[in-house]
C-alpha positions as CSV (number, residue, x, y, z in Angstrom):
1,M,-27.8,-5.4,-8.8
2,I,-27.6,-3.0,-5.9
3,M,-31.5,-2.0,-5.0
4,Q,-31.6,1.7,-3.3
5,S,-34.4,3.2,-1.7
6,V,-35.1,5.4,0.9
7,Q,-37.5,4.9,3.8
8,D,-37.6,7.0,6.7
9,G,-34.4,8.6,6.5
10,V,-32.6,5.5,6.1
11,Q,-30.7,4.8,2.9
12,I,-31.4,0.7,2.0
13,L,-28.9,-0.8,-0.2
14,R,-29.8,-4.7,-1.0
15,L,-27.3,-6.8,-2.8
16,D,-29.3,-8.3,-5.9
17,R,-27.6,-11.1,-7.2
18,P,-28.9,-14.3,-5.3
19,E,-28.3,-16.6,-8.4
20,K,-24.4,-15.9,-7.9
21,K,-24.9,-15.7,-3.9
22,N,-24.8,-11.4,-4.4
23,A,-20.7,-12.4,-5.6
24,L,-19.7,-8.6,-6.2
25,T,-18.5,-7.4,-9.5
26,G,-16.7,-3.8,-10.3
27,A,-20.5,-2.5,-11.2
28,M,-21.9,-3.4,-7.9
29,Y,-18.6,-2.2,-5.8
30,S,-18.9,1.2,-8.0
31,A,-22.9,1.6,-6.9
32,L,-21.9,1.1,-3.3
33,A,-19.0,3.6,-3.2
34,E,-21.4,6.0,-4.9
35,A,-24.2,5.3,-2.4
36,L,-22.2,5.8,0.9
37,E,-20.1,9.0,-0.9
38,T,-23.9,10.6,-1.8
39,A,-25.0,10.0,1.6
40,N,-22.1,11.6,3.5
41,Q,-23.6,15.2,1.7
42,D,-26.9,14.0,1.6
43,D,-28.6,15.7,4.7
44,E,-31.9,13.3,4.7
45,I,-30.1,10.5,4.7
46,R,-29.3,9.6,8.2
47,C,-28.7,5.9,8.2
48,Q,-27.8,3.1,5.9
49,M,-28.4,-0.3,6.0
50,I,-26.8,-2.7,3.5
51,C,-28.1,-6.5,2.9
52,G,-28.5,-9.1,0.8
53,H,-31.2,-12.0,0.2
54,E,-31.6,-15.4,2.4
55,G,-28.9,-17.9,2.9
56,A,-26.4,-15.1,1.3
57,F,-25.7,-11.5,2.8
58,T,-22.7,-11.9,-0.2
59,G,-19.9,-14.6,-1.6
60,G,-17.5,-12.0,-1.6
61,N,-15.6,-10.6,-4.6
62,D,-16.9,-12.1,-8.3
63,I,-13.4,-13.1,-8.8
64,G,-13.8,-14.1,-12.6
65,D,-15.2,-9.9,-13.0
66,F,-12.6,-9.3,-10.9
67,L,-9.4,-11.1,-13.0
68,S,-11.1,-9.1,-16.0
69,Y,-10.3,-5.7,-15.1
70,A,-7.2,-6.6,-12.5
71,G,-4.0,-5.2,-13.9
72,K,-5.3,-3.9,-16.7
73,V,-5.8,-0.5,-13.8
74,E,-4.0,0.4,-11.0
75,M,-5.3,-1.4,-8.3
76,A,-6.1,1.9,-6.5
77,D,-8.3,3.1,-9.2
78,T,-10.4,0.3,-9.3
79,P,-14.1,-0.4,-8.3
80,V,-13.4,-2.3,-5.3
81,V,-10.6,0.0,-3.5
82,R,-13.1,3.3,-4.6
83,F,-15.9,1.3,-2.2
84,L,-13.1,0.4,0.4
85,R,-12.1,4.3,0.3
86,A,-15.5,4.9,0.8
87,L,-16.1,2.8,3.8
88,A,-12.9,3.7,5.2
89,R,-14.4,7.5,4.9
90,N,-18.3,7.2,5.6
91,E,-19.4,9.3,8.1
92,T,-23.1,8.2,8.0
93,P,-24.4,5.7,10.6
94,L,-23.9,2.0,8.8
95,V,-26.2,-1.2,10.0
96,A,-25.9,-4.6,8.2
97,A,-28.2,-7.5,7.7
98,V,-26.5,-10.7,7.2
99,D,-28.5,-14.1,6.4
100,G,-26.3,-17.2,5.3
101,V,-22.5,-16.7,3.8
102,A,-20.8,-13.4,4.4
103,I,-17.4,-14.4,2.6
104,G,-14.7,-12.2,2.3
105,V,-14.8,-8.4,1.7
106,G,-18.5,-10.0,2.8
107,T,-16.6,-10.3,6.4
108,T,-14.6,-7.1,6.1
109,L,-17.0,-4.8,5.7
110,L,-18.7,-5.6,8.5
111,M,-15.8,-4.4,10.5
112,H,-17.1,-0.4,9.3
113,C,-20.4,-1.0,10.4
114,D,-22.2,0.5,13.5
115,M,-24.7,-2.4,14.1
116,V,-24.9,-5.8,12.9
117,F,-27.8,-8.3,13.5
118,A,-27.6,-12.4,12.1
119,S,-29.3,-15.0,11.4
120,P,-28.4,-18.3,13.5
121,N,-27.0,-20.0,10.2
122,S,-25.0,-16.7,9.1
123,L,-21.7,-18.1,8.0
124,F,-18.2,-15.8,8.5
125,R,-15.2,-16.5,6.2
126,S,-12.0,-14.7,4.8
127,P,-10.1,-16.9,2.4
128,F,-7.9,-14.4,1.6
129,V,-4.2,-16.4,2.7
130,D,-5.9,-19.6,0.7
131,L,-5.8,-17.7,-2.3
132,G,-2.4,-16.2,-1.9
133,L,-3.7,-12.9,-0.9
134,V,-3.9,-10.3,2.1
135,P,-6.8,-9.2,4.5
136,E,-8.5,-5.8,2.4
137,A,-10.8,-3.2,3.8
138,G,-8.6,-2.1,6.2
139,S,-9.3,-5.5,8.3
140,S,-5.6,-6.0,9.4
141,L,-6.0,-2.6,11.7
142,L,-9.9,-3.2,12.5
143,G,-9.6,-7.0,13.0
144,P,-7.4,-6.7,16.1
145,A,-8.6,-3.7,17.5
146,L,-12.0,-5.6,17.6
147,M,-11.6,-9.1,18.6
148,G,-7.7,-8.9,19.5
149,H,-4.9,-10.7,17.4
150,A,-5.7,-14.4,18.2
151,R,-9.0,-14.2,17.1
152,A,-8.7,-11.9,14.1
153,F,-5.4,-14.4,12.9
154,E,-8.0,-17.1,13.3
155,L,-10.5,-15.5,11.0
156,L,-8.1,-13.6,8.5
157,C,-5.1,-15.5,8.3
158,L,-6.0,-18.7,8.8
159,G,-9.2,-18.1,7.3
160,R,-11.0,-20.5,9.7
161,P,-15.4,-20.2,9.4
162,F,-17.0,-18.4,12.3
163,S,-20.3,-19.0,13.0
164,A,-23.2,-16.7,14.3
165,Q,-22.7,-16.9,17.9
166,R,-18.4,-16.9,17.6
167,A,-19.3,-13.8,15.6
168,Y,-21.1,-12.4,18.6
169,E,-18.6,-13.1,21.0
170,V,-16.0,-11.7,19.0
171,G,-17.7,-8.5,18.7
172,L,-18.2,-9.1,15.0
173,V,-22.1,-9.4,15.3
174,N,-24.6,-7.3,18.0
175,E,-27.4,-9.4,18.1
176,I,-28.2,-12.8,16.2
177,V,-31.9,-12.3,15.3
178,E,-34.5,-14.6,13.1
179,D,-35.1,-11.9,10.8
180,P,-32.2,-9.8,10.6
181,D,-33.4,-7.7,8.0
182,A,-36.4,-6.6,10.3
183,A,-34.3,-5.9,13.2
184,A,-31.5,-4.0,10.9
185,L,-34.5,-1.8,9.9
186,A,-35.7,-1.3,13.1
187,C,-32.3,0.1,14.5
188,A,-31.7,1.9,11.1
189,R,-34.7,3.7,11.8
190,E,-33.9,4.2,15.4
191,I,-30.7,6.0,14.6
192,A,-32.2,8.4,11.6
193,A,-35.0,9.7,14.5
194,K,-31.9,10.3,17.0
195,P,-31.2,14.4,16.3
196,P,-28.7,14.1,13.1
197,E,-25.8,15.9,14.3
198,A,-25.4,15.3,17.4
199,M,-25.1,11.2,16.1
200,R,-23.0,11.9,14.1
201,L,-20.6,13.9,16.2
202,S,-20.8,10.9,18.9
203,R,-20.2,8.5,16.2
204,R,-17.0,10.6,14.7
205,L,-15.9,10.6,18.3
206,L,-16.2,6.8,19.0
207,R,-14.4,5.8,15.4
208,G,-11.2,8.6,16.2
209,D,-9.3,9.6,14.1
210,T,-10.1,7.8,10.6
211,K,-6.4,8.8,8.5
212,P,-5.0,5.4,9.7
213,L,-7.5,3.4,8.4
214,E,-8.0,5.1,5.4
215,D,-3.6,4.2,5.3
216,R,-3.9,0.8,6.1
217,V,-6.8,0.4,3.1
218,E,-4.3,2.1,0.7
219,Q,-1.2,-0.2,2.3
220,E,-3.5,-3.8,1.7
221,A,-5.1,-2.4,-1.4
222,A,-0.8,-2.3,-2.4
223,I,0.3,-5.5,-0.9
224,F,-2.8,-7.2,-2.6
225,A,-2.0,-5.9,-6.3
226,E,1.6,-7.2,-5.9
227,R,0.5,-10.5,-4.8
228,L,-2.1,-11.0,-7.9
229,T,0.9,-12.3,-9.8
230,A,2.9,-13.7,-6.9
231,P,3.2,-17.7,-8.0
232,E,1.3,-19.2,-5.4
233,T,-1.5,-16.0,-6.2
234,V,-1.7,-17.4,-9.8
235,A,-2.0,-21.2,-8.8
236,A,-4.4,-20.7,-6.0
237,F,-6.7,-18.6,-8.8
238,Q,-6.2,-21.0,-11.5
239,A,-7.2,-23.8,-8.7
240,F,-10.3,-22.1,-7.5
241,M,-11.9,-21.1,-11.3
242,T,-11.2,-25.3,-11.7
243,K,-12.8,-26.2,-9.1
244,K,-15.3,-23.8,-9.9
245,A,-15.9,-24.7,-13.4
246,S,-16.5,-28.1,-12.2
247,A,-19.0,-27.7,-10.2
């Protein structure tokens, strides 16, 4: 469900579950986390690229799959939190190609990317509050830093959808292009061709101390876990699953 390949020093991670709009399962989160962790130890991988399929970057978390293991283990031990930690600790340049929907973590993971290319029909949405939950992936820290409090509130708390143009205007997307896969791969190859140590050190300087981000990921995860048993969250999940079953 995660297709991996390496070309010209670029590790390509393609979300490959198009029949479910690339909704992420625990197995997919684990594969992505392992790929990110491994790349930091592999000198041959100088850049990473994450992409989906036409019409769907990712529909976000597969809620049915998530509920199958949520509550059975500590939230800190779940595949999704392992992936979020890997994002926060990632030291290898990361590029994303977005086409179509980018829901939930599909939007928040982009805040960890160094370059993001999106097609004109891309749509970004973070419906955490609608499900009785809170933002994740360190987005409660990265979002305001990237786009200011008001815009971050609009995206992460109100859950309003952002078009590709809106995402570009707030700094979530670098370029709007007709073929984001091709543009992202070209950029990733450009990054990979540069002196690798200078690139990593420069990226580290730009990103600064990652401890506050790592701490925020853990804080969000702890609150997220508490919210899973809140009455309004349970009701929201039940309504979502009922709507999904009748669709």
